[in-house]
Residue frames as a rotation matrix with the C-alpha (Angstrom) as fourth column:
MET 1
0.516 -0.672 0.530 -91.17
-0.702 0.022 0.712 16.35
-0.491 -0.740 -0.460 -92.06
SER 2
0.171 -0.496 -0.852 -88.28
-0.786 0.453 -0.421 14.42
0.594 0.741 -0.312 -93.45
HIS 3
0.818 0.151 0.555 -87.68
-0.488 0.693 0.530 10.98
-0.305 -0.704 0.641 -92.34
VAL 4
0.009 -0.880 -0.475 -84.31
-0.900 0.200 -0.388 9.31
0.437 0.431 -0.790 -92.20
SER 5
0.910 0.409 -0.066 -84.46
-0.382 0.889 0.252 5.49
0.162 -0.204 0.966 -92.09
ARG 6
0.157 -0.838 0.523 -81.80
-0.667 0.301 0.682 3.29
-0.729 -0.456 -0.512 -90.48
PRO 7
-0.430 -0.449 -0.783 -79.88
-0.878 0.411 0.247 1.04
0.211 0.794 -0.571 -92.82
GLU 8
0.606 0.711 -0.356 -81.89
-0.674 0.697 0.246 -2.18
0.423 0.090 0.902 -93.51
GLY 9
0.902 -0.139 -0.410 -80.56
0.233 0.954 0.191 -4.97
0.364 -0.268 0.892 -91.20
GLY 10
0.719 -0.677 -0.154 -77.59
-0.104 -0.324 0.940 -2.89
-0.687 -0.660 -0.304 -90.03
LEU 11
0.934 -0.330 -0.138 -75.40
-0.110 0.101 -0.989 -2.19
0.341 0.938 0.058 -93.10
VAL 12
0.165 -0.939 0.302 -72.18
-0.951 -0.233 -0.205 -1.84
0.263 -0.254 -0.931 -91.11
ARG 13
0.015 -0.056 0.998 -72.76
-0.642 0.765 0.053 -5.22
-0.767 -0.641 -0.025 -89.42
ARG 14
0.836 0.372 0.402 -73.66
0.024 0.709 -0.705 -6.90
-0.548 0.599 0.584 -92.70
LEU 15
0.757 -0.630 -0.175 -70.58
-0.414 -0.255 -0.874 -5.56
0.506 0.734 -0.454 -94.47
THR 16
-0.080 -0.742 0.665 -68.38
-0.995 0.097 -0.011 -6.62
-0.056 -0.663 -0.747 -91.46
GLN 17
0.239 0.210 0.948 -69.87
-0.364 0.925 -0.113 -10.07
-0.900 -0.318 0.297 -91.58
LEU 18
0.989 0.139 -0.058 -69.47
-0.101 0.324 -0.941 -10.38
-0.112 0.936 0.334 -95.24
TYR 19
0.474 -0.874 -0.107 -65.74
-0.540 -0.192 -0.819 -9.55
0.695 0.446 -0.563 -95.35
VAL 20
-0.121 -0.414 0.902 -64.86
-0.942 0.334 0.027 -11.29
-0.313 -0.846 -0.431 -92.01
GLY 21
0.525 0.540 0.658 -66.67
-0.328 0.842 -0.429 -14.28
-0.786 0.010 0.619 -93.32
LEU 22
0.949 -0.219 -0.226 -64.91
-0.187 0.184 -0.965 -14.29
0.253 0.958 0.134 -96.67
VAL 23
0.095 -0.970 0.225 -61.42
-0.882 -0.187 -0.433 -13.93
0.462 -0.158 -0.873 -95.03
LEU 24
-0.108 -0.040 0.993 -62.19
-0.807 0.587 -0.064 -16.76
-0.581 -0.808 -0.096 -92.65
TYR 25
0.856 0.471 0.214 -63.42
-0.225 0.712 -0.665 -18.94
-0.465 0.521 0.716 -95.52
GLY 26
0.684 -0.642 -0.345 -60.19
-0.383 0.086 -0.920 -18.53
0.620 0.762 -0.187 -97.39
ALA 27
-0.228 -0.745 0.627 -58.14
-0.963 0.075 -0.261 -19.14
0.147 -0.663 -0.734 -94.18
SER 28
0.253 0.356 0.899 -60.16
-0.564 0.810 -0.162 -22.39
-0.786 -0.466 0.406 -93.50
ALA 29
0.989 0.109 -0.095 -59.50
-0.140 0.548 -0.825 -23.61
-0.038 0.829 0.558 -96.96
ALA 30
0.272 -0.960 -0.069 -55.80
-0.672 -0.138 -0.727 -23.00
0.689 0.244 -0.683 -96.48
PHE 31
-0.155 -0.274 0.949 -55.86
-0.933 0.356 -0.050 -24.87
-0.324 -0.893 -0.311 -93.29
MET 32
0.750 0.470 0.466 -57.31
-0.255 0.855 -0.452 -27.88
-0.611 0.220 0.761 -95.14
VAL 33
0.731 -0.611 -0.303 -54.53
-0.339 0.060 -0.939 -27.58
0.592 0.789 -0.163 -97.63
ARG 34
-0.091 -0.918 0.386 -51.96
-0.834 -0.142 -0.533 -27.66
0.544 -0.371 -0.753 -94.85
ALA 35
0.197 0.256 0.946 -53.73
-0.775 0.632 -0.009 -30.62
-0.600 -0.732 0.323 -93.09
ASP 36
-0.458 -0.430 -0.778 -53.16
-0.881 0.339 0.331 -32.52
0.121 0.837 -0.534 -96.40
LEU 37
-0.791 0.275 0.546 -55.88
0.041 0.914 -0.403 -35.05
-0.610 -0.296 -0.735 -95.77
GLY 38
-0.441 0.657 0.612 -58.19
0.897 0.351 0.270 -34.05
-0.038 0.667 -0.744 -98.59
LEU 39
-0.944 0.175 -0.281 -60.01
-0.146 -0.982 -0.122 -30.82
-0.298 -0.074 0.952 -99.69
ASP 40
0.077 0.993 -0.088 -63.65
-0.052 -0.084 -0.995 -29.82
-0.996 0.081 0.045 -100.55
PRO 41
0.421 0.246 0.873 -64.72
0.701 0.523 -0.485 -30.50
-0.576 0.816 0.048 -104.14
TRP 42
0.980 0.059 0.189 -63.97
0.169 -0.745 -0.645 -27.15
0.102 0.664 -0.740 -105.62
ASP 43
0.561 -0.828 0.022 -60.56
-0.764 -0.507 0.399 -26.82
-0.319 -0.241 -0.917 -104.00
VAL 44
0.165 -0.432 0.886 -59.64
0.257 0.887 0.385 -30.24
-0.952 0.164 0.257 -105.38
PHE 45
0.695 0.224 0.683 -60.34
0.715 -0.110 -0.691 -28.78
-0.080 0.968 -0.236 -108.65
HIS 46
0.954 -0.285 0.094 -58.45
-0.286 -0.958 -0.007 -25.60
0.092 -0.020 -0.996 -107.90
GLN 47
0.332 -0.856 0.396 -55.43
-0.520 0.184 0.834 -27.47
-0.787 -0.482 -0.384 -106.66
GLY 48
0.252 -0.251 0.935 -55.34
0.551 0.831 0.075 -29.84
-0.796 0.496 0.348 -109.59
VAL 49
0.782 0.032 0.623 -55.45
0.571 -0.439 -0.694 -27.08
0.251 0.898 -0.361 -112.20
SER 50
0.873 -0.485 0.059 -53.08
-0.477 -0.821 0.313 -24.77
-0.104 -0.302 -0.948 -110.17
GLU 51
0.243 -0.841 0.484 -50.36
-0.116 0.471 0.875 -27.52
-0.963 -0.268 0.017 -110.13
ARG 52
0.231 -0.137 0.963 -50.68
0.883 0.445 -0.148 -27.93
-0.408 0.885 0.224 -113.90
ALA 53
0.781 0.217 0.585 -50.74
0.486 -0.799 -0.353 -24.16
0.391 0.561 -0.730 -114.51
GLY 54
-0.321 -0.936 -0.144 -47.87
0.778 -0.174 -0.604 -23.32
0.540 -0.306 0.784 -112.16
LEU 55
-0.241 0.280 0.929 -50.08
-0.337 -0.922 0.191 -20.97
0.910 -0.267 0.316 -110.14
SER 56
-0.983 -0.002 0.183 -50.92
-0.180 0.210 -0.961 -20.88
-0.036 -0.978 -0.207 -106.48
ILE 57
-0.615 0.787 -0.053 -54.21
0.778 0.616 0.122 -22.39
0.129 0.034 -0.991 -105.48
GLY 58
-0.076 0.604 -0.793 -55.55
0.543 -0.642 -0.541 -19.02
-0.836 -0.472 -0.279 -104.29
THR 59
-0.611 -0.181 -0.770 -54.69
-0.494 -0.674 0.550 -17.34
-0.618 0.717 0.323 -107.58
LEU 60
-0.972 0.213 -0.096 -56.43
0.047 0.581 0.812 -20.09
0.229 0.785 -0.575 -109.46
SER 61
-0.372 0.852 -0.368 -59.50
0.881 0.199 -0.429 -19.78
-0.292 -0.483 -0.825 -107.27
VAL 62
-0.120 0.284 -0.951 -59.65
-0.033 -0.959 -0.282 -16.01
-0.992 -0.003 0.124 -108.11
LEU 63
-0.843 -0.271 -0.465 -59.26
-0.457 -0.098 0.884 -16.91
-0.286 0.957 -0.041 -111.87
VAL 64
-0.840 0.540 0.042 -61.91
0.523 0.788 0.325 -19.51
0.142 0.295 -0.945 -111.83
GLY 65
-0.431 0.729 -0.532 -64.50
0.459 -0.331 -0.825 -17.14
-0.777 -0.599 -0.192 -110.23
PRO 66
-0.247 0.339 -0.908 -65.09
-0.624 -0.772 -0.118 -14.90
-0.741 0.537 0.402 -113.29
LEU 67
-0.886 -0.034 -0.463 -65.22
-0.400 0.560 0.725 -17.96
0.235 0.828 -0.509 -115.53
VAL 68
-0.736 0.661 -0.143 -67.98
0.666 0.671 -0.325 -19.36
-0.119 -0.335 -0.935 -113.46
LEU 69
-0.343 0.604 -0.719 -69.76
0.063 -0.749 -0.659 -15.98
-0.937 -0.272 0.219 -113.63
VAL 70
-0.786 0.031 -0.617 -69.83
-0.603 -0.261 0.754 -16.30
-0.137 0.965 0.224 -117.30
LEU 71
-0.876 0.400 -0.268 -71.95
0.304 0.891 0.338 -19.35
0.374 0.215 -0.902 -116.85
TRP 72
-0.496 0.747 -0.443 -74.66
0.456 -0.210 -0.865 -17.18
-0.739 -0.631 -0.236 -114.99
TRP 73
-0.779 0.205 -0.592 -75.38
-0.485 -0.796 0.363 -15.21
-0.396 0.570 0.720 -118.09
PRO 74
-0.667 0.609 -0.430 -77.71
-0.285 0.324 0.902 -17.82
0.688 0.724 -0.042 -119.73
LEU 75
-0.448 0.493 -0.746 -79.13
0.796 0.599 -0.082 -18.65
0.407 -0.631 -0.661 -116.37
ARG 76
0.119 0.518 0.847 -80.10
0.168 -0.851 0.497 -14.92
0.979 0.083 -0.188 -115.84
GLN 77
0.454 -0.028 -0.890 -78.44
0.887 0.103 0.450 -14.71
0.079 -0.994 0.072 -112.50
ARG 78
0.628 -0.194 0.754 -77.41
-0.004 -0.969 -0.245 -11.30
0.779 0.151 -0.609 -111.12
PRO 79
-0.204 -0.806 -0.555 -74.21
0.748 0.237 -0.620 -10.86
0.631 -0.542 0.555 -109.13
GLY 80
0.887 0.426 0.181 -74.12
0.225 -0.739 0.635 -8.76
0.404 -0.522 -0.751 -106.06
LEU 81
0.461 -0.766 0.448 -71.49
-0.791 -0.584 -0.184 -7.30
0.402 -0.269 -0.875 -103.87
GLY 82
0.402 -0.186 0.896 -71.05
-0.579 0.707 0.407 -10.53
-0.709 -0.682 0.177 -102.05
THR 83
0.934 0.048 0.355 -70.54
0.226 0.688 -0.690 -12.28
-0.277 0.724 0.632 -105.42
VAL 84
0.692 -0.678 0.247 -67.75
-0.112 -0.439 -0.891 -9.97
0.713 0.589 -0.380 -106.62
SER 85
0.322 -0.561 0.763 -66.15
-0.937 -0.303 0.173 -9.92
0.134 -0.771 -0.623 -103.19
ASN 86
0.751 0.006 0.661 -66.19
-0.249 0.929 0.274 -13.74
-0.612 -0.370 0.699 -103.00
VAL 87
0.924 -0.363 0.123 -64.14
0.252 0.334 -0.908 -13.91
0.288 0.870 0.401 -106.21
VAL 88
0.359 -0.790 0.497 -61.39
-0.277 -0.599 -0.751 -11.73
0.891 0.132 -0.434 -104.84
VAL 89
0.231 -0.311 0.922 -61.21
-0.921 -0.374 0.104 -12.12
0.313 -0.874 -0.373 -101.13
ILE 90
0.880 0.190 0.435 -61.43
-0.357 0.869 0.343 -15.86
-0.312 -0.457 0.833 -100.63
GLY 91
0.823 -0.564 0.068 -58.54
0.433 0.545 -0.718 -16.63
0.368 0.620 0.693 -102.95
THR 92
0.218 -0.674 0.706 -56.40
-0.197 -0.739 -0.645 -13.84
0.956 0.002 -0.294 -101.68
SER 93
0.439 0.077 0.895 -57.08
-0.898 0.000 0.440 -14.90
0.034 -0.997 0.069 -97.99
MET 94
0.994 -0.002 0.107 -56.22
0.008 0.999 -0.048 -18.48
-0.106 0.049 0.993 -99.01
ASP 95
0.510 -0.851 0.124 -52.84
0.428 0.126 -0.895 -17.58
0.746 0.510 0.429 -100.42
ALA 96
0.113 -0.425 0.898 -51.97
-0.689 -0.685 -0.238 -15.19
0.716 -0.592 -0.370 -97.45
THR 97
0.653 0.170 0.738 -52.77
-0.725 0.421 0.544 -17.90
-0.218 -0.891 0.399 -94.92
LEU 98
0.937 -0.348 0.040 -50.74
0.341 0.881 -0.329 -20.51
0.080 0.322 0.943 -96.91
TRP 99
0.232 -0.876 0.423 -47.80
0.036 -0.427 -0.903 -18.14
0.972 0.225 -0.067 -96.86
LEU 100
0.076 -0.212 0.974 -48.09
-0.900 -0.436 -0.025 -17.67
0.430 -0.875 -0.224 -93.09
ALA 101
0.731 0.379 0.567 -48.90
-0.633 0.686 0.358 -21.29
-0.253 -0.621 0.742 -92.11
PRO 102
-0.409 -0.912 0.003 -46.02
-0.855 0.385 0.347 -23.86
-0.318 0.140 -0.938 -91.98
HIS 103
0.021 0.170 -0.985 -46.08
-0.537 0.833 0.132 -27.31
0.843 0.526 0.109 -93.64
LEU 104
0.096 0.029 0.995 -46.96
-0.961 0.262 0.086 -30.00
-0.258 -0.965 0.053 -91.14
GLU 105
-0.541 -0.435 -0.719 -45.80
-0.588 0.808 -0.046 -33.56
0.601 0.398 -0.693 -90.90
ALA 106
-0.994 0.008 0.110 -47.39
-0.080 0.630 -0.772 -35.05
-0.076 -0.777 -0.625 -87.62
MET 107
-0.466 0.873 -0.146 -50.74
0.357 0.336 0.872 -36.71
0.809 0.354 -0.468 -87.98
ALA 108
-0.215 0.448 -0.868 -51.48
0.974 0.158 -0.160 -35.67
0.066 -0.880 -0.471 -84.50
VAL 109
-0.627 -0.037 -0.778 -51.40
0.154 -0.985 -0.077 -32.13
-0.763 -0.168 0.624 -85.60
ARG 110
-0.957 0.232 -0.176 -53.01
-0.210 -0.131 0.969 -32.53
0.202 0.964 0.174 -89.15
VAL 111
-0.435 0.874 -0.217 -56.19
0.713 0.481 0.511 -34.32
0.550 0.068 -0.832 -88.00
PRO 112
-0.075 0.549 -0.832 -57.18
0.795 -0.471 -0.383 -31.64
-0.602 -0.690 -0.401 -85.36
LEU 113
-0.707 -0.189 -0.681 -56.23
-0.130 -0.912 0.388 -28.91
-0.695 0.363 0.621 -87.86
LEU 114
-0.909 0.417 0.033 -58.58
0.171 0.299 0.939 -30.52
0.381 0.859 -0.343 -90.35
ALA 115
-0.132 0.904 -0.406 -61.46
0.971 0.199 0.129 -30.68
0.198 -0.378 -0.905 -87.95
GLY 116
-0.198 0.106 -0.974 -60.95
0.462 -0.867 -0.188 -26.99
-0.864 -0.488 0.123 -86.87
ALA 117
-0.928 -0.209 -0.308 -60.79
-0.120 -0.616 0.779 -25.98
-0.352 0.760 0.546 -90.53
VAL 118
-0.659 0.746 0.099 -64.08
0.556 0.394 0.732 -27.61
0.507 0.537 -0.674 -91.31
VAL 119
0.058 0.668 -0.742 -65.73
0.979 -0.184 -0.090 -26.05
-0.196 -0.721 -0.665 -88.35
LEU 120
-0.430 -0.224 -0.874 -64.22
0.162 -0.972 0.170 -22.58
-0.888 -0.068 0.455 -89.21
ASN 121
-0.992 0.084 0.100 -65.52
0.088 -0.134 0.987 -23.04
0.096 0.987 0.125 -92.77
GLY 122
-0.181 0.976 -0.120 -69.06
0.901 0.213 0.377 -23.68
0.394 -0.040 -0.918 -91.53
ALA 123
0.094 0.295 -0.951 -68.89
0.767 -0.630 -0.120 -20.56
-0.635 -0.718 -0.286 -89.42
ALA 124
-0.732 -0.453 -0.508 -67.44
-0.005 -0.743 0.669 -18.48
-0.681 0.493 0.542 -92.26
THR 125
-0.823 0.512 0.247 -70.21
0.365 0.142 0.920 -19.66
0.436 0.847 -0.304 -94.67
GLY 126
0.067 0.879 -0.473 -72.82
0.997 -0.038 0.069 -18.78
0.043 -0.476 -0.878 -92.09
MET 127
-0.182 -0.278 -0.943 -71.27
0.491 -0.857 0.158 -15.39
-0.852 -0.434 0.293 -91.71
TYR 128
-0.860 -0.326 -0.394 -71.17
-0.084 -0.670 0.737 -14.40
-0.504 0.667 0.549 -95.30
ILE 129
-0.662 0.733 0.160 -74.42
0.541 0.319 0.778 -15.92
0.519 0.601 -0.608 -96.43
SER 130
0.060 0.727 -0.684 -76.28
0.991 -0.128 -0.050 -14.36
-0.124 -0.675 -0.728 -93.58
ALA 131
-0.617 -0.398 -0.679 -74.88
0.283 -0.917 0.281 -10.93
-0.735 -0.018 0.678 -94.67
ARG 132
0.191 0.836 0.515 -77.07
0.710 0.245 -0.661 -11.36
-0.678 0.491 -0.546 -97.74
PHE 133
0.063 -0.301 -0.951 -75.12
-0.546 -0.808 0.220 -9.51
-0.836 0.506 -0.215 -100.38
GLY 134
0.581 0.118 -0.805 -75.57
-0.793 0.303 -0.528 -12.25
0.181 0.946 0.269 -103.07
PRO 135
0.903 -0.184 0.389 -74.27
0.084 0.962 0.259 -15.80
-0.422 -0.201 0.884 -103.43
GLY 136
-0.160 -0.982 -0.096 -70.77
-0.349 -0.035 0.937 -16.73
-0.923 0.184 -0.337 -104.39
PRO 137
-0.278 0.000 -0.961 -70.12
-0.956 -0.098 0.277 -17.62
-0.094 0.995 0.027 -108.06
ARG 138
-0.888 -0.188 -0.419 -70.21
-0.276 0.947 0.161 -21.32
0.366 0.259 -0.894 -107.43
ASP 139
-0.675 0.735 -0.070 -73.30
0.331 0.217 -0.918 -21.31
-0.660 -0.643 -0.390 -105.22
GLY 140
-0.129 0.661 -0.739 -75.05
-0.569 -0.660 -0.491 -18.98
-0.812 0.358 0.461 -107.69
LEU 141
-0.644 -0.227 -0.730 -74.29
-0.756 0.334 0.563 -21.47
0.116 0.915 -0.387 -110.48
MET 142
-0.935 0.308 -0.173 -75.98
0.340 0.918 -0.205 -24.31
0.096 -0.250 -0.963 -108.64
THR 143
-0.384 0.842 -0.380 -79.03
0.273 -0.289 -0.917 -22.14
-0.882 -0.456 -0.119 -107.63
GLY 144
-0.283 0.244 -0.927 -79.37
-0.791 -0.606 0.082 -20.83
-0.542 0.757 0.365 -111.20
LEU 145
-0.835 -0.059 -0.547 -79.35
-0.390 0.764 0.514 -24.35
0.388 0.642 -0.661 -112.61
HIS 146
-0.801 0.580 -0.148 -82.04
0.463 0.444 -0.767 -25.20
-0.379 -0.684 -0.624 -110.02
ARG 147
-0.243 0.750 -0.615 -84.27
-0.130 -0.653 -0.746 -22.37
-0.961 -0.102 0.256 -111.14
VAL 148
-0.271 0.120 -0.955 -83.89
-0.943 -0.233 0.238 -22.89
-0.194 0.965 0.177 -114.87
THR 149
-0.793 -0.058 -0.607 -84.11
-0.330 0.877 0.348 -26.74
0.512 0.477 -0.714 -114.90
GLY 150
0.208 0.945 0.254 -86.50
-0.820 0.026 0.572 -27.24
0.534 -0.327 0.780 -112.12
ARG 151
0.176 -0.310 -0.934 -84.40
0.359 0.904 -0.232 -29.99
0.917 -0.294 0.270 -110.62
SER 152
0.897 0.193 -0.398 -83.60
0.408 -0.011 0.913 -30.05
0.172 -0.981 -0.089 -107.02
VAL 153
0.699 -0.669 0.253 -80.94
-0.698 -0.715 0.038 -27.95
0.155 -0.203 -0.967 -105.41
ARG 154
0.369 -0.517 0.772 -79.32
-0.417 0.650 0.635 -31.23
-0.831 -0.556 0.024 -104.20
LEU 155
0.560 -0.123 0.819 -79.20
0.662 0.660 -0.354 -32.79
-0.498 0.741 0.451 -107.54
MET 156
0.892 -0.277 0.358 -77.71
0.105 -0.643 -0.759 -29.65
0.441 0.714 -0.544 -109.13
ARG 157
0.529 -0.716 0.456 -75.08
-0.841 -0.368 0.397 -29.34
-0.116 -0.593 -0.797 -106.42
THR 158
0.403 -0.413 0.817 -74.18
-0.031 0.886 0.463 -33.05
-0.915 -0.212 0.344 -106.70
CYS 159
0.824 0.001 0.566 -73.82
0.553 0.216 -0.805 -32.70
-0.123 0.976 0.178 -110.50
VAL 160
0.837 -0.431 0.338 -71.70
-0.295 -0.875 -0.385 -29.64
0.461 0.222 -0.859 -110.29
GLU 161
0.425 -0.679 0.599 -69.46
-0.871 -0.125 0.475 -30.81
-0.248 -0.724 -0.644 -107.47
VAL 162
0.561 -0.249 0.790 -69.00
0.157 0.969 0.194 -34.37
-0.813 0.015 0.582 -108.70
THR 163
0.883 -0.254 0.394 -67.84
0.379 -0.108 -0.919 -32.90
0.276 0.961 0.001 -112.08
VAL 164
0.599 -0.669 0.439 -65.33
-0.610 -0.737 -0.290 -30.55
0.518 -0.094 -0.850 -110.42
LEU 165
0.488 -0.343 0.802 -64.26
-0.661 0.455 0.597 -33.17
-0.570 -0.822 -0.005 -107.99
ALA 166
0.719 -0.150 0.678 -63.53
0.391 0.894 -0.217 -35.80
-0.574 0.422 0.702 -110.61
THR 167
0.789 -0.445 0.424 -61.77
0.230 -0.427 -0.874 -33.35
0.570 0.787 -0.235 -112.95
GLY 168
0.589 -0.566 0.577 -59.65
-0.761 -0.629 0.159 -32.08
0.272 -0.533 -0.801 -109.99
PHE 169
0.548 -0.297 0.782 -58.73
-0.378 0.746 0.548 -35.51
-0.746 -0.596 0.297 -108.88
ALA 170
0.811 -0.200 0.550 -57.79
0.560 0.540 -0.629 -36.54
-0.171 0.818 0.550 -112.42
LEU 171
0.642 -0.587 0.493 -55.41
-0.010 -0.649 -0.761 -33.51
0.767 0.483 -0.423 -112.51
GLY 172
-0.351 -0.874 -0.336 -53.69
0.399 0.185 -0.898 -34.29
0.847 -0.450 0.284 -109.18
GLY 173
-0.082 0.345 0.935 -55.93
-0.690 -0.696 0.196 -32.57
0.719 -0.629 0.295 -106.57
SER 174
-0.918 -0.359 0.171 -56.14
-0.327 0.437 -0.838 -33.94
0.226 -0.825 -0.518 -102.97
VAL 175
0.156 0.972 -0.176 -59.02
-0.623 0.235 0.746 -36.30
0.767 -0.008 0.642 -102.33
GLY 176
-0.590 -0.471 -0.656 -59.26
0.104 0.761 -0.640 -38.07
0.801 -0.446 -0.400 -99.02
LEU 177
-0.423 0.469 -0.776 -60.66
0.902 0.296 -0.313 -38.08
0.083 -0.832 -0.548 -95.49
GLY 178
-0.778 0.122 -0.616 -60.91
0.095 -0.947 -0.307 -34.28
-0.621 -0.297 0.725 -95.39
THR 179
-0.835 0.500 -0.230 -63.15
-0.393 -0.251 0.884 -34.50
0.384 0.829 0.406 -98.60
VAL 180
-0.309 0.743 -0.594 -65.56
0.523 0.654 0.546 -36.97
0.794 -0.142 -0.591 -96.85
VAL 181
-0.457 0.102 -0.883 -65.52
0.853 -0.230 -0.468 -35.09
-0.251 -0.968 0.018 -93.52
TYR 182
-0.933 0.070 -0.353 -66.28
-0.148 -0.969 0.199 -31.84
-0.328 0.238 0.914 -95.37
ALA 183
-0.689 0.678 -0.257 -69.14
-0.190 0.173 0.966 -33.36
0.699 0.715 0.009 -97.37
LEU 184
-0.186 0.650 -0.737 -70.79
0.752 0.577 0.319 -34.77
0.633 -0.495 -0.596 -94.23
ALA 185
-0.303 -0.002 -0.953 -70.25
0.900 -0.329 -0.286 -31.89
-0.313 -0.944 0.101 -91.86
ILE 186
-0.957 -0.281 0.074 -70.55
0.290 -0.924 0.249 -28.68
-0.001 0.259 0.966 -93.81
GLY 187
-0.358 0.905 0.228 -74.34
0.201 -0.164 0.966 -28.77
0.912 0.392 -0.123 -94.20
PRO 188
0.459 0.591 -0.664 -75.24
0.764 0.119 0.634 -29.08
0.453 -0.798 -0.397 -90.54
LEU 189
-0.339 -0.673 -0.657 -72.37
0.860 -0.504 0.073 -26.73
-0.381 -0.541 0.750 -89.47
ALA 190
-0.922 -0.062 0.383 -73.39
0.273 -0.804 0.528 -24.06
0.276 0.591 0.758 -92.03
GLN 191
-0.026 0.997 0.075 -77.09
0.351 -0.062 0.934 -24.36
0.936 0.050 -0.348 -91.12
PHE 192
0.320 0.113 -0.941 -76.28
0.946 0.016 0.324 -23.90
0.051 -0.993 -0.102 -87.48
PHE 193
-0.514 -0.607 -0.606 -74.16
0.664 -0.729 0.167 -20.74
-0.543 -0.317 0.778 -88.08
LEU 194
-0.576 0.514 0.636 -76.75
0.417 -0.485 0.769 -19.29
0.704 0.708 0.065 -90.43
ARG 195
0.497 0.820 -0.284 -78.90
0.623 -0.109 0.775 -19.10
0.604 -0.562 -0.564 -87.37
VAL 196
0.138 -0.538 -0.832 -76.08
0.933 -0.212 0.291 -17.79
-0.333 -0.816 0.473 -85.13
PHE 197
-0.743 -0.631 -0.225 -75.10
0.471 -0.730 0.495 -14.93
-0.476 0.262 0.839 -87.59
ALA 198
-0.087 0.808 0.583 -78.61
0.967 -0.072 0.245 -14.10
0.240 0.585 -0.775 -88.82
VAL 199
-0.970 -0.220 -0.100 -79.14
0.228 -0.970 -0.082 -10.32
-0.079 -0.103 0.992 -89.37
PRO 200
-0.186 0.972 -0.143 -82.67
0.767 0.053 -0.639 -9.37
-0.614 -0.229 -0.756 -88.44
GLY 201
0.533 0.550 -0.643 -84.38
0.075 -0.787 -0.612 -7.27
-0.843 0.278 -0.461 -91.24
ALA 202
-0.480 -0.724 -0.496 -81.65
-0.479 -0.257 0.839 -7.77
-0.735 0.640 -0.223 -93.83
GLU 203
0.690 0.682 -0.242 -82.89
-0.489 0.193 -0.851 -8.21
-0.534 0.705 0.467 -97.40
GLY 204
-0.288 -0.766 -0.575 -81.42
-0.957 0.217 0.190 -10.55
-0.021 0.605 -0.796 -99.92
VAL 205
-0.558 0.049 -0.828 -81.15
-0.259 0.938 0.229 -14.35
0.788 0.342 -0.511 -99.93
ARG 206
0.483 0.796 0.364 -83.98
-0.708 0.111 0.697 -15.90
0.515 -0.595 0.618 -97.95
PRO 207
-0.196 -0.576 0.794 -82.80
-0.931 0.364 0.035 -17.99
-0.309 -0.732 -0.607 -95.02
ALA 208
0.549 0.472 0.690 -84.68
-0.305 0.882 -0.360 -21.08
-0.778 -0.013 0.628 -96.34
ALA 209
0.946 -0.245 -0.210 -82.82
-0.192 0.095 -0.977 -20.80
0.260 0.965 0.043 -99.71
ALA 210
0.051 -0.971 0.234 -79.47
-0.905 -0.144 -0.400 -20.50
0.421 -0.191 -0.886 -97.97
VAL 211
-0.033 -0.118 0.992 -80.25
-0.716 0.696 0.059 -23.55
-0.697 -0.709 -0.108 -95.84
ARG 212
0.874 0.334 0.353 -81.13
-0.040 0.773 -0.633 -25.55
-0.484 0.539 0.689 -98.97
VAL 213
0.669 -0.707 -0.229 -77.73
-0.564 -0.283 -0.776 -24.54
0.484 0.648 -0.588 -100.37
VAL 214
-0.253 -0.828 0.501 -75.73
-0.957 0.137 -0.257 -25.76
0.145 -0.545 -0.826 -97.50
ARG 215
0.271 0.384 0.882 -77.81
-0.498 0.840 -0.213 -28.95
-0.824 -0.382 0.419 -97.07
ALA 216
0.948 0.258 -0.189 -77.05
-0.283 0.404 -0.870 -29.74
-0.148 0.878 0.456 -100.57
ARG 217
0.213 -0.974 -0.075 -73.33
-0.909 -0.170 -0.380 -29.83
0.357 0.149 -0.922 -100.00
ARG 218
-0.289 -0.249 0.924 -73.73
-0.679 0.734 -0.014 -33.19
-0.675 -0.632 -0.381 -98.30
ALA 219
0.643 0.754 -0.134 -75.32
-0.634 0.425 -0.646 -34.75
-0.430 0.500 0.752 -101.37
ILE 220
0.158 -0.663 -0.732 -72.21
-0.941 0.123 -0.315 -35.94
0.298 0.739 -0.604 -102.99
LEU 221
-0.827 -0.517 0.221 -71.79
-0.562 0.760 -0.326 -38.98
0.000 -0.393 -0.919 -100.67
ARG 222
-0.251 0.822 0.511 -75.49
-0.307 0.433 -0.848 -39.97
-0.918 -0.370 0.144 -101.07
ARG 223
0.742 0.490 -0.458 -75.34
-0.569 0.098 -0.817 -40.60
-0.355 0.866 0.351 -104.84
C-alpha cells in the first residue's frame, strides 16, 4: 500500500511565514530609516556605503548579501531557500517601503515609529527564523564563525556587528537612540515571537540555536 505523507511542519505555512517575515523585516528597517533616530548595526553599514556609492540602501543590502555569502565558503556553511530569499526580499521590500513612506519631521511621530519598527522587526525575525529554511547571510556568518572557532555566539556576533557598525558610522551611517533601542530590545522580542510563530514538526534550525542568535544581538552594548 502506498503512503502519502503530509509536508513536514506544513510546507505552505512555512513558505508563507518565510516570505511574509522577510517582507515585514524589510519594511521595519525602512521605518527605522524614516524615524531617523539611528539604525541597527548592519543597516548603519548599508546606509553609510550606499551614500558613498550613490545607491539606495535596499539595493546596497541586496549587493552585500552575496558578498557575505562568499565568507561562508571557508566556514563550510550551506545556504538554504531562506538564505537566498533573505538576500533578495529584504532589500527590495526596504526600498519599496521607503518609496511609499513619506519623510517625517515631528519627533512626536518619529519616536512612536521607531518603537513600532523595532517591534515589527522582532515579529518578522520570529516569523522567518521559525519557518526554518536556513539563516540569512549575516546570521549564518556569525553562526559559522561560532562553529569553526569554538567561541561563543555572543562574542562572534559582537565582533561582526561592532565592525560593521564602526565602518558604517565612519562612512556616515545613522547611529543614535534607535541603535541602542534595537540592540536592547531585539533579543527579547525575537525570542518571544519565535515561540509565537513556531511551526510544530518543521525541520531545520533548532529553536535553541535560533534563540542564541537573537540573544546575541544584545551583546554590543555589553562590551
